[in-house]
C-alpha positions as a Markdown table, in Angstrom:
| # | Residue | x | y | z |
|---|---|---|---|---|
| 1 | Met | 0.0 | 0.0 | 0.0 |
| 2 | Met | 1.3 | 3.5 | -0.9 |
| 3 | His | 2.4 | 5.5 | 2.1 |
| 4 | Arg | 1.7 | 2.7 | 4.6 |
| 5 | Glu | 4.1 | 4.1 | 7.2 |
| 6 | Leu | 2.5 | 7.5 | 7.0 |
| 7 | Arg | -1.0 | 6.0 | 7.3 |
| 8 | Glu | 0.1 | 4.1 | 10.4 |
| 9 | Ala | 1.6 | 7.3 | 11.9 |
| 10 | Val | -1.7 | 9.1 | 11.4 |
| 11 | Ile | -3.6 | 6.3 | 13.1 |
| 12 | Arg | -1.2 | 6.3 | 16.1 |
| 13 | Ala | -1.6 | 10.1 | 16.4 |
| 14 | Ala | -5.4 | 9.8 | 16.1 |
| 15 | Cys | -5.4 | 7.3 | 19.0 |
| 16 | Arg | -3.3 | 9.6 | 21.0 |
| 17 | Leu | -6.0 | 12.3 | 20.8 |
| 18 | His | -7.9 | 10.0 | 23.2 |
| 19 | Ser | -5.0 | 8.8 | 25.4 |
| 20 | Asp | -3.6 | 12.3 | 25.8 |
| 21 | Lys | -7.1 | 13.6 | 26.6 |
| 22 | Leu | -7.3 | 16.0 | 23.7 |
| 23 | Thr | -10.7 | 14.8 | 22.5 |
| 24 | Val | -13.4 | 12.2 | 23.0 |
| 25 | Ala | -15.4 | 9.9 | 20.7 |
| 26 | Asn | -14.6 | 10.7 | 17.0 |
| 27 | Ser | -14.1 | 14.4 | 17.2 |
| 28 | Gly | -10.9 | 16.0 | 15.9 |
| 29 | Asn | -8.8 | 15.0 | 12.9 |
| 30 | Ile | -5.2 | 14.4 | 11.8 |
| 31 | Ser | -3.5 | 14.8 | 8.5 |
| 32 | Val | 0.0 | 14.6 | 6.9 |
| 33 | Arg | 1.3 | 16.0 | 3.7 |
| 34 | Cys | 2.3 | 13.4 | 1.1 |
| 35 | Asp | 3.2 | 13.2 | -2.6 |
| 36 | Gly | 0.2 | 14.4 | -4.5 |
| 37 | Gly | -1.7 | 15.8 | -1.6 |
| 38 | Met | -2.4 | 14.6 | 1.9 |
| 39 | Leu | -3.5 | 11.6 | 4.0 |
| 40 | Ile | -6.3 | 12.4 | 6.5 |
| 41 | Thr | -8.4 | 10.5 | 9.0 |
| 42 | Pro | -11.8 | 9.4 | 7.7 |
| 43 | Ser | -15.2 | 10.8 | 8.9 |
| 44 | Gly | -17.0 | 9.0 | 11.7 |
| 45 | Ile | -14.8 | 6.0 | 12.3 |
| 46 | Ala | -13.6 | 5.2 | 15.8 |
| 47 | Tyr | -9.8 | 5.8 | 16.0 |
| 48 | Glu | -9.0 | 2.6 | 17.8 |
| 49 | Ser | -10.6 | 0.6 | 15.0 |
| 50 | Leu | -8.8 | 2.3 | 12.1 |
| 51 | Val | -6.7 | 0.3 | 9.7 |
| 52 | Pro | -4.3 | 1.9 | 7.2 |
| 53 | Ala | -6.6 | 1.4 | 4.2 |
| 54 | Gln | -9.2 | 3.7 | 5.8 |
| 55 | Ile | -6.8 | 6.7 | 5.9 |
| 56 | Val | -8.0 | 8.8 | 3.0 |
| 57 | His | -5.6 | 10.0 | 0.3 |
| 58 | Leu | -6.8 | 13.3 | -1.2 |
| 59 | Asp | -5.3 | 15.9 | -3.5 |
| 60 | Leu | -5.3 | 19.4 | -2.2 |
| 61 | Asp | -8.5 | 20.2 | -4.2 |
| 62 | Gly | -10.3 | 17.4 | -2.2 |
| 63 | Arg | -10.3 | 14.8 | -5.0 |
| 64 | Leu | -10.1 | 11.2 | -3.8 |
| 65 | Leu | -6.9 | 9.6 | -4.9 |
| 66 | Gln | -7.0 | 6.4 | -2.9 |
| 67 | Gly | -9.4 | 4.7 | -0.5 |
| 68 | Asp | -13.1 | 4.0 | -0.1 |
| 69 | Cys | -13.9 | 6.1 | 3.0 |
| 70 | Arg | -15.1 | 9.7 | 3.2 |
| 71 | Pro | -12.5 | 12.1 | 4.6 |
| 72 | Ser | -12.9 | 14.1 | 7.7 |
| 73 | Ser | -15.5 | 16.9 | 7.3 |
| 74 | Glu | -12.6 | 19.4 | 8.0 |
| 75 | Trp | -10.5 | 18.3 | 5.0 |
| 76 | Arg | -10.8 | 21.8 | 3.5 |
| 77 | Ile | -8.9 | 23.3 | 6.4 |
| 78 | His | -6.1 | 20.8 | 6.1 |
| 79 | Ala | -5.9 | 21.2 | 2.3 |
| 80 | Asp | -5.9 | 25.0 | 2.5 |
| 81 | Val | -3.2 | 25.1 | 5.2 |
| 82 | Tyr | -1.0 | 22.9 | 3.0 |
| 83 | Arg | -1.5 | 25.1 | 0.0 |
| 84 | Ala | -0.9 | 28.3 | 1.9 |
| 85 | Arg | 2.0 | 27.1 | 4.1 |
| 86 | Pro | 4.5 | 25.0 | 2.1 |
| 87 | Ala | 6.6 | 24.3 | 5.2 |
| 88 | Val | 3.7 | 22.6 | 7.0 |
| 89 | Gly | 3.9 | 18.8 | 6.9 |
| 90 | Ala | 1.1 | 17.9 | 9.4 |
| 91 | Val | -2.1 | 19.3 | 10.9 |
| 92 | Val | -3.7 | 18.3 | 14.2 |
| 93 | His | -7.3 | 19.5 | 15.1 |
| 94 | Ala | -8.8 | 18.7 | 18.5 |
| 95 | His | -11.8 | 19.6 | 20.6 |
| 96 | Ser | -9.7 | 19.6 | 23.8 |
| 97 | Pro | -11.4 | 20.8 | 26.9 |
| 98 | Ala | -9.5 | 24.0 | 27.9 |
| 99 | Ala | -8.9 | 25.2 | 24.4 |
| 100 | Thr | -12.5 | 24.7 | 23.5 |
| 101 | Ala | -13.7 | 26.5 | 26.7 |
| 102 | Leu | -11.5 | 29.5 | 25.9 |
| 103 | Ser | -12.6 | 29.4 | 22.3 |
| 104 | Ala | -16.2 | 29.9 | 23.4 |
| 105 | Thr | -15.2 | 33.3 | 24.8 |
| 106 | Arg | -13.9 | 34.1 | 21.3 |
| 107 | Gln | -10.8 | 35.6 | 22.8 |
| 108 | Pro | -7.1 | 34.8 | 22.0 |
| 109 | Leu | -4.8 | 33.1 | 24.4 |
| 110 | Pro | -2.9 | 36.2 | 25.6 |
| 111 | Pro | 0.8 | 36.5 | 26.7 |
| 112 | Phe | 0.2 | 35.4 | 30.2 |
| 113 | His | 3.2 | 33.0 | 29.9 |
| 114 | Tyr | 6.4 | 33.2 | 27.8 |
| 115 | Met | 5.6 | 29.8 | 26.3 |
| 116 | Val | 2.9 | 31.5 | 24.2 |
| 117 | Ala | 5.8 | 32.8 | 22.2 |
| 118 | Leu | 6.4 | 29.3 | 20.9 |
| 119 | Phe | 3.5 | 29.7 | 18.5 |
| 120 | Gly | 5.1 | 32.7 | 16.7 |
| 121 | Gly | 3.7 | 35.8 | 18.2 |
| 122 | Asp | 2.4 | 37.6 | 21.3 |
| 123 | Asp | -0.8 | 35.6 | 21.5 |
| 124 | Val | -2.6 | 32.6 | 20.0 |
| 125 | Pro | -5.5 | 34.1 | 17.9 |
| 126 | Cys | -9.0 | 32.7 | 17.9 |
| 127 | Ala | -10.4 | 32.1 | 14.4 |
| 128 | Asp | -14.0 | 33.4 | 13.8 |
| 129 | Tyr | -16.8 | 31.0 | 14.0 |
| 130 | Ala | -18.4 | 29.2 | 11.0 |
| 131 | Val | -20.1 | 25.8 | 10.7 |
| 132 | Phe | -17.8 | 22.8 | 10.7 |
| 133 | Gly | -16.7 | 21.6 | 7.3 |
| 134 | Ser | -17.3 | 24.9 | 5.6 |
| 135 | Gln | -15.1 | 26.9 | 3.3 |
| 136 | Ala | -15.8 | 29.9 | 5.5 |
| 137 | Leu | -14.4 | 28.1 | 8.6 |
| 138 | Ser | -11.2 | 27.3 | 6.6 |
| 139 | Asp | -10.9 | 30.9 | 5.5 |
| 140 | His | -11.2 | 32.0 | 9.1 |
| 141 | Val | -8.6 | 29.5 | 10.3 |
| 142 | Leu | -6.1 | 30.6 | 7.6 |
| 143 | Ala | -6.5 | 34.2 | 8.7 |
| 144 | Ala | -5.9 | 33.3 | 12.3 |
| 145 | Leu | -2.8 | 31.3 | 11.4 |
| 146 | Gln | -1.0 | 34.3 | 9.8 |
| 147 | Gln | 2.5 | 34.3 | 11.4 |
| 148 | Arg | 1.3 | 31.6 | 13.8 |
| 149 | Ser | 1.7 | 27.8 | 14.0 |
| 150 | Ala | -1.6 | 27.3 | 15.9 |
| 151 | Cys | -4.9 | 28.9 | 16.7 |
| 152 | Leu | -8.1 | 28.5 | 18.6 |
| 153 | Met | -11.3 | 28.0 | 16.6 |
| 154 | Ala | -14.3 | 29.9 | 18.0 |
| 155 | Asn | -16.8 | 27.6 | 19.9 |
| 156 | His | -14.9 | 24.7 | 18.4 |
| 157 | Gly | -11.4 | 23.8 | 19.6 |
| 158 | Leu | -7.8 | 24.1 | 18.5 |
| 159 | Leu | -5.7 | 23.6 | 15.4 |
| 160 | Ala | -1.9 | 23.1 | 15.4 |
| 161 | Thr | 0.6 | 22.7 | 12.5 |
| 162 | Gly | 4.1 | 21.5 | 12.2 |
| 163 | Ala | 6.8 | 20.5 | 9.8 |
| 164 | Asp | 6.0 | 16.9 | 10.8 |
| 165 | Leu | 3.4 | 15.1 | 12.8 |
| 166 | Ala | 5.5 | 14.9 | 16.0 |
| 167 | Leu | 5.8 | 18.7 | 16.1 |
| 168 | Ala | 2.2 | 19.4 | 15.2 |
| 169 | Phe | 1.0 | 17.1 | 17.9 |
| 170 | Ala | 3.5 | 18.5 | 20.5 |
| 171 | Arg | 2.1 | 22.0 | 19.7 |
| 172 | Ala | -1.4 | 20.8 | 20.2 |
| 173 | Leu | -0.5 | 19.4 | 23.6 |
| 174 | Glu | 1.3 | 22.6 | 24.6 |
| 175 | Leu | -1.5 | 24.8 | 23.5 |
| 176 | Glu | -4.1 | 22.8 | 25.5 |
| 177 | Ser | -1.8 | 22.9 | 28.6 |
| 178 | Leu | -1.4 | 26.7 | 28.3 |
| 179 | Cys | -5.1 | 27.2 | 27.9 |
| 180 | Gln | -5.6 | 25.1 | 31.1 |
| 181 | Gln | -3.1 | 27.3 | 33.0 |
| 182 | Tyr | -4.6 | 30.5 | 31.7 |
| 183 | Leu | -8.1 | 29.5 | 32.7 |
| 184 | Leu | -6.8 | 28.6 | 36.2 |
| 185 | Ala | -5.0 | 31.9 | 36.5 |
| 186 | Arg | -8.1 | 33.8 | 35.4 |
| 187 | Ser | -10.1 | 32.1 | 38.1 |
| 188 | Leu | -7.7 | 33.5 | 40.7 |
| 189 | Gly | -8.1 | 37.1 | 39.7 |
| 190 | Asp | -6.4 | 39.7 | 37.5 |
| 191 | Ile | -3.6 | 38.4 | 35.4 |
| 192 | Val | -0.4 | 40.4 | 34.7 |
| 193 | Leu | 0.5 | 39.9 | 31.0 |
| 194 | Leu | 3.9 | 40.1 | 29.5 |
| 195 | Asp | 4.5 | 43.0 | 27.1 |
| 196 | His | 5.6 | 42.9 | 23.5 |
| 197 | Asp | 9.3 | 43.4 | 24.3 |
| 198 | Gln | 9.3 | 40.5 | 26.9 |
| 199 | Met | 7.6 | 38.2 | 24.3 |
| 200 | Ala | 10.1 | 39.2 | 21.6 |
| 201 | Glu | 12.9 | 38.4 | 24.1 |
| 202 | Ala | 11.4 | 35.0 | 24.7 |
| 203 | Arg | 11.1 | 34.3 | 21.0 |
| 204 | Ser | 14.7 | 35.2 | 20.6 |
| 205 | Ala | 15.7 | 32.9 | 23.5 |
| 206 | Phe | 13.8 | 30.0 | 21.9 |
| 207 | Ala | 15.9 | 30.4 | 18.8 |
| 208 | Gly | 18.9 | 29.1 | 20.7 |
| 209 | Tyr | 17.0 | 26.6 | 22.9 |
| 210 | Gly | 17.6 | 22.8 | 22.8 |
| 211 | Gln | 20.4 | 20.7 | 21.3 |
| 212 | His | 22.3 | 22.1 | 18.3 |
| 213 | Ser | 25.1 | 20.5 | 16.4 |
| 214 | Ser | 28.4 | 22.4 | 16.5 |
């Protein structure tokens, strides 16, 4: 089967949506870029029962290239992200509890913590609301992702991108954790936010963070 290893990676990530408490039931979706388009989770099939043949191969116009299953209803978002962002290799969408709760306020995640800088700016924007599966929703998400690697989706959840599936999933986990921390902090009273210079300093520090070859 073409792309079997990628299909298996998508299934493992989809199952992690449950084990890492990023979603329940069949909500959320996972995709990876591949030759000719993308591989994406199918619509309405329990993640734990997925087999590689059920991962849907689409081109970036939504045409079925391989498979018998219908793709996730959010395939437009994934396809549009891949078209607009050539460096993106994977997309993770989840209805995680804290991110979804914050998205219902239609507010961005503000710079309450320097880790917010990981997503590319001073905040994590919240995309405007539109019905799931619509082109309007995809347009809103693309607008919110300008100069960002992730966003909230109003009254819906979160979406994270990365050069590969491991990075996209790690960003989804990090965003959900930060939303939890922010909501907890808000429950305690007024929050002191970091300013633009402090966030720029954090982004600069992240550029030299981690292991680097000499």
